N, C-alpha and C positions, 0 to 999 in steps of 0.2 A: 604195336602199341595201341594203333588206331582201331584194330579189331577188338582188344580188349575195352576200349573206353567206350566203344559202340554197343557192346554186350552189356556193360553197367548202366549205360543211358537207358537202354531198353527195359533192363530189370526195374531201374529206378521209376520209369513211367509207368510201367505196369503196376508196380507196388504203389504207387501215387493214386493209380486209377481205381485200383482195388481199394485203397483206404478211401477214397471219394464216394465210391458205391455204398461202401459200409455206412459212411457217415449220413448220406441221403437215405438209406434205407432205414436208419434210426431215426431220422428226423419224422417218418411218419408216426413213431410212438410218441416223438417228443410233442407234436402238435397238441396232446392231449393234456400234457402238463400244466398245471395251473388252473384246470376247468374244474369245478365240482362234479361229483357223480351225481347222477339224476338217478333217484329210486322211482321206478313205477309200481304200481298195484296197489293194493290194500296196505295202510300204514297207520299207526296211532302217533298222534303227536299231542303235545299240550302248548297251549295257548295262554300267556298270561297277559292280562291287561289290567294295569292298575293292582287292585286288591283280589282281582276276579280271575278264576283260572277254569280252564275248559279242556276236558281230555276228548280228542275227536278223532273218531275213524275215519278215514279219508283215502281217496285214491289221488288227491290233487297233487301235481308235480311241484308247484311253487307256492310259498306263503300266500302272495295275492289270492290266489285260487281258494286257499283253505280259509283266509279272511271272508272271500265272496261267499263260500259255502254256510259259513256261520251267520253271515248277514243274511242270506236268502232263506234258513232256518229261522229267522227273527231271534236268533240268541244275542246277537252283539249289533250296534251300530257302527256301520263301516262306510264312509265316504272317502273317496279318492279321485284325484285328477290324473289324467292321462299326459304325459310329457315323452319326449324323445328317449327319455331314459327309463319310461315305464310309469308305474302306479306311484303317485306321491299321495300320503296319506293326509287328508283334510280333518276328519274325525274318525275316532276309534273309540269304541266302548264310551266308558265315562270320563274318557281323558280330556282335560281342559287344556286348550290350545290357546295361548295368549299371544302378544306380540312378539316377535322374533323367537317363537318356540316350534318345535316340531317333535314329531314321534320317531323316537329312537328305537332301532330294531337290534336285539340279542339273543344269542342263542347259545346252546350248551354243546355245541358240536365242535370235537376236536379235529378241526380240517383247518390247516394254515391258509388254503384259497378262500376261505369263507370268513376268516378274522381280520379286522381292521388294525393292524397294528400300528400304522403310522398316525391316525387321528384318534382310534377308537380307545376305549376303556375296558375294564374288565370290572365286573361285580359279582357279589354273591347273593343270592336270593333263595331262601328256602333249602341252605345248605347246599345248593348246586354253584358251581362256577360259571358265568354266562360272559360271553366273549361279544363286544361290539362287532355288527355285520359290516363289512366292506361292501356287500350287495343290497340293494333295495329288494321290497318284497316281491317285485315281478321277476327277479332272477334268484332269488334265494330259494334253494331246493328244500322241500319236505323230506325230512329223514325219518325212517321209523323210529320210535322212540325219543326223538327229539324234542326239547323245549324251546319255544319262542318267546321272549319277553318283550313287551312294548313300554316305553315309558316316556315322558315328555321331557325334553332338555331344551336349554336355551341357548342359542347362539350369539 
């Protein structure tokens, strides 16, 4: 009986080790879950600020870079301040920021990692469904064909 129990224990330990190795090997793939895919290279995106819309060809990776590109080309007004969380929009286009107001960022990307389901809202603009972004402009990726809508909201 002792030899049988010993063999069963050895088999159980080997099986447990094999299962642990498979789990840790799978963790390498899991580390990227929940992170947006980054597109590099030439893209085309639409930026909507108030009533103004701009179709932009860009190689920007993040929306902040896209806005800086439009500012540097003297197409829009864009002012921001840096924080530990990235760029905070101080002025954008003709949007008027009053007291207790901020520029909200919306996009039409159907990617759960980019949508703010907890505090955000969705809205329809120009026949498209836009989602409140859970990322700021410094971390929100520019996707080919995507639209980014900016509007003033009060908190």
